[in-house]
C-alpha positions in Angstrom: 73.6 92.6 97.3 76.7 90.7 98.4 74.7 89.2 101.3 72.4 87.6 98.7 75.2 85.5 97.3 75.0 82.0 98.8 78.1 81.0 100.7 79.6 84.4 101.0 82.1 84.3 103.9 81.3 86.4 106.9 84.6 88.3 106.7 83.7 89.5 103.2 80.4 90.7 104.4 82.1 92.4 107.4 84.5 94.2 105.1 81.8 95.5 102.8 79.7 96.8 105.7 82.2 98.0 108.2 85.4 99.2 106.4 84.4 102.8 106.9 84.1 102.5 110.6 86.8 104.3 112.5 88.5 103.0 115.6 87.4 106.0 117.6 83.8 105.6 116.7 83.5 108.5 114.3 83.0 106.3 111.2 79.9 104.9 109.5 77.4 103.3 109.2 77.1 102.3 112.9 79.8 104.4 114.7 81.3 101.2 116.1 84.4 101.7 118.2 87.6 99.7 118.8 87.3 96.0 118.8 83.6 96.1 118.1 84.7 96.6 114.5 85.3 93.2 113.0 89.0 92.3 112.5 88.7 91.9 108.7 87.1 95.3 108.4 89.8 97.0 110.5 92.5 95.4 108.3 90.6 96.3 105.1 90.3 99.9 106.2 94.1 100.2 106.5 94.6 98.6 103.1 91.8 100.6 101.4 93.2 104.0 102.6 96.8 103.0 101.8 95.8 101.9 98.3 93.8 105.1 97.7 96.7 107.3 98.8 99.4 105.5 96.8 97.4 105.1 93.6 97.1 107.6 90.8 93.6 109.0 90.6 92.2 111.4 88.0 92.2 114.1 90.7 95.6 113.4 92.3 99.1 111.9 91.9 100.1 108.8 93.7 101.7 109.5 97.1 104.9 107.8 98.1 104.8 105.1 100.7 106.4 107.4 103.2 103.8 110.1 102.5 101.0 107.7 102.9 102.4 106.2 106.1 103.0 109.6 107.6 99.4 110.7 106.8 98.0 107.5 108.2 99.9 107.6 111.4 98.8 111.2 112.0 95.2 110.2 111.5 94.7 109.4 115.2 91.6 107.5 115.9 91.0 106.4 112.3 92.7 103.0 112.4 93.4 100.2 114.9 96.8 101.4 116.2 98.1 97.9 116.7 97.1 96.8 113.2 98.5 100.0 111.6 101.8 99.5 113.4 101.9 95.8 112.2 101.1 97.0 108.6 103.8 99.6 108.7 106.4 97.3 110.2 106.1 95.0 107.2 107.2 97.8 104.9 110.0 99.2 106.9 113.4 97.5 106.4 116.5 98.9 108.1 114.6 102.0 109.0 113.6 102.7 105.4 110.1 102.5 104.0 110.1 100.3 100.8 
């Protein structure tokens, strides 16, 4: 559907299609690995999971930033490790997650 919109930027299409790919190749829809996953989709995957974990949902409470980061860093293979580290570093000030 999104592809049918004239002028839709490629990064937007990449995010829609590939944000469930995992860095280790266990994601979907194409089981892409590592840098074969478009950069925008690798970034969006981190943001999507972080938002899902830290937001209130009908079935769960919002997790703290620290809980979300801990879970995400333990999810080996799920995210691009360099991008995840960069994401986390933007939230950590003086050794404290904000």
